C-alpha distance (Angstrom), angle and dihedral (degrees) to the residues before:
residue distance angle dihedral
M1 . . .
A2 3.81 . .
R3 3.80 117.7 .
L4 3.85 120.0 -142.1
S5 3.77 115.2 -121.2
I6 3.83 120.7 -133.9
P7 3.82 90.7 -96.4
G8 3.79 89.2 49.1
I9 3.81 91.7 53.1
R10 3.84 90.0 49.2
L11 3.81 90.7 49.7
L12 3.79 91.2 49.5
S13 3.84 90.6 48.6
I14 3.82 90.9 51.2
L15 3.75 93.7 48.9
L16 3.83 90.4 50.0
L17 3.85 90.3 50.4
L18 3.82 93.3 47.9
S19 3.82 92.1 47.8
G20 3.84 91.4 50.9
S21 3.78 90.6 -122.2
E22 3.81 119.5 153.9
L23 3.82 113.2 -146.3
V24 3.78 107.6 -167.2
L25 3.72 114.0 -146.6
G26 3.81 123.3 -144.6
Q27 3.84 94.4 7.5
P28 3.79 128.9 103.7
P29 3.76 118.6 -118.9
G30 3.78 109.6 -72.8
P31 3.81 126.4 -120.2
G32 3.80 111.7 -69.9
Q33 3.81 97.6 21.3
F34 3.79 92.2 104.2
G35 3.78 101.5 11.6
P36 3.83 143.7 18.2
P37 3.80 115.9 -18.7
P38 3.80 113.1 -93.2
S39 3.76 120.6 -101.0
P40 3.82 118.4 -107.9
R41 3.83 88.1 -103.5
E42 3.84 90.6 53.3
A43 3.76 91.2 44.5
A44 3.77 94.7 49.3
Q45 3.81 107.9 140.0
V46 3.84 94.6 -165.0
D47 3.86 133.1 21.5
I48 3.74 111.1 -123.3
T49 3.85 96.8 160.0
G50 3.79 121.8 117.8
Y51 3.76 137.0 58.7
W52 3.81 120.3 -41.6
V53 3.84 133.2 -175.7
A54 3.82 122.4 -153.1
L55 3.82 116.7 -111.1
V56 3.88 103.5 -146.4
T57 3.77 98.0 -159.9
E58 3.82 99.7 143.1
D59 3.84 135.8 34.2
W60 3.80 88.4 22.3
L61 3.86 93.7 160.3
W62 3.82 91.3 55.1
R63 3.81 98.1 41.3
M64 3.77 106.2 36.8
I65 3.85 97.2 36.6
T66 3.76 130.1 39.4
P67 3.80 104.3 -107.8
P68 3.82 121.9 -133.4
K69 3.75 117.4 -81.3
G70 3.80 110.9 -85.1
D71 3.79 95.0 19.5
V72 3.84 104.9 138.2
T73 3.81 97.6 161.1
S74 3.81 114.4 166.7
L75 3.79 95.4 0.2
P76 3.84 120.7 114.4
V77 3.79 93.8 -127.1
N78 3.82 119.4 167.0
P79 3.83 124.6 -145.0
A80 3.82 92.6 -87.9
G81 3.82 89.7 52.2
R82 3.78 92.3 48.8
Q83 3.77 92.0 50.5
A84 3.81 91.8 49.8
A85 3.88 90.4 47.5
G86 3.76 88.4 51.6
E87 3.82 91.2 53.9
W88 3.79 95.1 50.7
D89 3.83 114.9 131.9
R90 3.80 117.1 -174.9
E91 3.81 94.6 -164.9
R92 3.82 90.5 51.0
D93 3.81 91.5 53.9
I94 3.86 90.2 50.8
A95 3.73 92.5 49.0
A96 3.82 92.2 47.8
G97 3.81 93.4 50.5
E98 3.81 90.9 -111.2
A99 3.82 98.4 121.5
C100 3.82 90.3 123.7
R101 3.80 94.3 62.9
P102 3.88 91.0 107.9
Y103 3.80 90.6 48.8
G104 3.82 97.7 62.8
A105 3.85 116.9 119.8
A106 3.91 94.9 -95.8
G107 3.86 91.6 61.3
L108 3.78 104.3 18.9
M109 3.86 99.4 92.0
R110 3.79 91.9 53.9
M111 3.79 91.5 59.8
P112 3.82 122.7 101.8
L113 3.83 97.1 -106.3
R114 3.71 147.6 113.2
L115 3.75 128.4 -102.8
H116 3.78 130.2 -148.1
I117 3.88 109.8 -164.3
T118 3.80 119.4 -167.7
W119 3.78 139.1 152.0
E120 3.80 109.5 -98.2
D121 3.83 86.8 -167.8
D122 3.78 135.9 -30.8
D123 3.83 92.2 -71.4
T124 3.81 101.2 36.4
L125 3.85 131.6 67.0
R126 3.83 113.5 -159.4
I127 3.83 125.4 -152.7
D128 3.79 118.8 -166.3
T129 3.79 123.2 -173.3
D130 3.79 126.3 -154.9
A131 3.84 93.9 -152.3
G132 3.81 108.0 67.9
E133 3.85 91.1 2.0
Q134 3.78 92.7 -113.0
T135 3.75 128.7 166.7
R136 3.83 125.4 -154.4
L137 3.78 122.0 -170.0
L138 3.76 117.4 -157.2
H139 3.82 109.8 -157.3
F140 3.85 121.4 -156.8
G141 3.82 115.9 -152.4
D142 3.75 127.5 11.2
V143 3.80 119.8 -12.2
D144 3.82 120.4 -171.5
S145 3.76 103.2 -144.4
T146 3.84 96.6 162.2
D147 3.74 94.8 113.3
Q148 3.79 99.0 30.3
D149 3.75 120.4 115.8
N150 3.78 121.1 -128.7
S151 3.79 113.4 -97.0
W152 3.76 140.1 177.9
Q153 3.86 91.8 -93.4
G154 3.88 96.8 31.2
V155 3.77 123.8 -164.8
S156 3.82 115.3 -44.6
R157 3.77 125.9 -164.1
A158 3.79 117.2 -165.5
Q159 3.81 135.1 -165.6
W160 3.82 134.7 175.8
T161 3.87 114.1 -115.0
G162 3.74 133.0 -168.0
P163 3.88 134.0 37.9
A164 3.76 124.7 -45.0
G165 3.79 117.9 -113.3
G166 3.76 129.5 -106.7
F167 3.77 142.5 92.2
S168 3.79 104.3 -71.1
M169 3.78 134.9 -163.0
R170 3.83 88.7 -122.9
A171 3.88 89.9 55.2
L172 3.79 90.9 46.7
F173 3.79 95.2 55.5
S174 3.85 93.6 41.6
G175 3.76 90.6 58.3
Q176 3.84 94.5 -114.4
P177 3.82 114.8 146.6
P178 3.81 120.7 -125.7
S179 3.76 110.6 -87.7
G180 3.75 119.9 -127.8
G181 3.86 93.4 177.7
P182 3.82 130.5 94.1
V183 3.83 118.0 -55.6
K184 3.79 108.5 -97.9
S185 3.70 99.3 -127.6
G186 3.74 139.1 86.2
L187 3.77 149.8 -178.1
K188 3.78 128.5 -73.7
V189 3.87 117.7 -156.5
S190 3.80 126.0 -171.2
T191 3.83 117.2 -167.6
D192 3.82 133.0 -172.9
H193 3.78 137.0 147.8
L194 3.80 88.2 76.6
R195 3.76 124.0 169.3
P196 3.87 109.8 -128.0
G197 3.82 109.8 -87.5
Y198 3.81 145.6 148.8
L199 3.75 132.1 -79.0
R200 3.80 88.5 -155.7
K201 3.73 131.7 19.1
N202 3.73 93.9 -107.5
G203 3.80 93.2 73.3
I204 3.80 104.6 -90.3
P205 3.75 98.1 158.8
Y206 3.77 139.4 -137.2
S207 3.77 121.7 -171.9
A208 3.82 138.2 -132.1
D209 3.80 86.7 -98.4
T210 3.81 92.6 65.4
E211 3.78 120.5 126.4
L212 3.82 116.7 -161.5
T213 3.79 121.9 -161.5
E214 3.86 119.0 -172.7
Y215 3.79 134.8 -178.3
F216 3.79 116.3 -157.5
S217 3.82 119.6 -162.5
R218 3.77 136.3 165.6
V219 3.76 133.7 -149.1
S220 3.83 132.8 -178.4
A221 3.81 122.1 -142.1
A222 3.82 136.0 159.8
G223 3.74 91.1 -3.4
N224 3.79 94.7 -52.1
D225 3.78 134.8 105.6
Y226 3.80 119.4 -137.2
L227 3.82 128.6 -167.1
T228 3.81 121.5 -153.6
V229 3.75 122.2 -164.0
L230 3.83 115.2 -166.9
S231 3.83 109.2 -165.1
V232 3.79 129.7 -169.2
V233 3.86 116.3 -170.5
H234 3.82 117.1 -161.1
D235 3.76 114.6 -170.5
P236 3.84 118.0 156.0
A237 3.83 90.9 -171.4
F238 3.81 100.2 63.4
L239 3.77 108.3 7.6
N240 3.82 129.0 68.7
G241 3.86 91.3 -155.7
D242 3.75 140.3 5.2
Y243 3.74 115.9 -67.7
G244 3.85 114.6 -138.1
S245 3.77 128.5 -170.8
S246 3.75 137.9 164.5
S247 3.82 119.1 -141.3
H248 3.80 123.8 -169.5
F249 3.78 133.3 -154.1
K250 3.83 135.8 -176.6
R251 3.84 122.7 -144.1
E252 3.79 116.4 -112.3
A253 3.84 121.8 -151.6
D254 3.84 94.9 -125.7
D255 3.82 145.5 -23.5
A256 3.79 95.6 -73.0
N257 3.81 90.9 118.8
W258 3.78 97.5 36.7
N259 3.79 106.9 126.7
P260 3.80 116.1 174.5
S261 3.76 114.3 -153.1
P262 3.82 134.0 166.6
C263 3.76 125.5 -106.8
Y264 3.80 109.3 -71.6
T265 3.85 136.4 166.6
A266 3.82 116.8 -163.4
P267 3.83 117.2 -142.4
P268 3.79 112.5 -81.0
L269 3.77 118.7 -89.6
A270 3.85 93.6 -106.9
A271 3.73 92.7 54.3
M272 3.83 92.0 50.2
E273 3.80 90.7 50.8
E274 3.82 89.5 54.7
Q275 3.80 93.6 56.6
P276 3.84 115.3 99.3
C-alpha cells in the first residue's frame, strides 16, 4: 500500500479545504455515511430533552400577573388588535370554554411554567407543559396539514440548524483547538394552523392567520443547562409588525416540581386592586 509523502498530505488537506469537506478525525463514520440517513433523533445536534423551568427575568408584570384590560405595552398591536384587546372579557372566555386562549403556541412559552421535552418517536419531539397541561408535537420532515383543523398548538415543523460537532480537518489547519463544549447549533420550528388565542393573558389577540417561528438553543454554564427559545410571531390581522421575544429556561434534575394544572387566568391586576 502506497504511503503519502508530506507534500501529498498537504495537497490532500488543501483539496479538502477547497471542496468544503469536513474530515472528522478520531471518530467513526456517522449514521447515514454508508447507509440510510439518520433519523432526526439520531441526527440531533443538541439535547434539549428533560425537565425545564421558566426563568422570568424580564416583562415580569406582563407574565406573572394578568395585566389590566387594554394594556398592550411593548407589543406591535395594530388598531384592530387594540380594539379586540379592549373588548376582552375573562368571564366570557371561561363560560365559552375558551380558558386556554393564553396557552396557545404563540403565547405559551412566555408563561411561567415548566416544560417536559421528550422524543415521541424518532421523527417527533414532544413538549408538555404543567401549567395549562398543553402538548406540542414538533414534526421533522414533511407534514400534510391540508385537512387538519386549527388547534391551540397548531402544526409544527422542525429542523436542526447549525454545524455538526467534532474535531474537523478545517479546524485543525485553521489553528482552532478541539471543542469540548456544547455543539453550537439548535432547532428551528415553524408553526401554523393555530386556533385564535392570546399573546398575553389580558386578551391581546392573535388570529388564525398567525405564523410562529421559533429557535431553540441550549448552553451550559456553571454546572447548569439553560434553554433559550427565540420566538417571532407574524400576524397580519392584529399586529403591525412581527413580535419577537426571548424566553429562558433552566434544566431541573427530575419531575419533583412538576405540577400539572388546567388553563387558568387570574383576574387582571386592576380588578384585584379594587377589591377591599
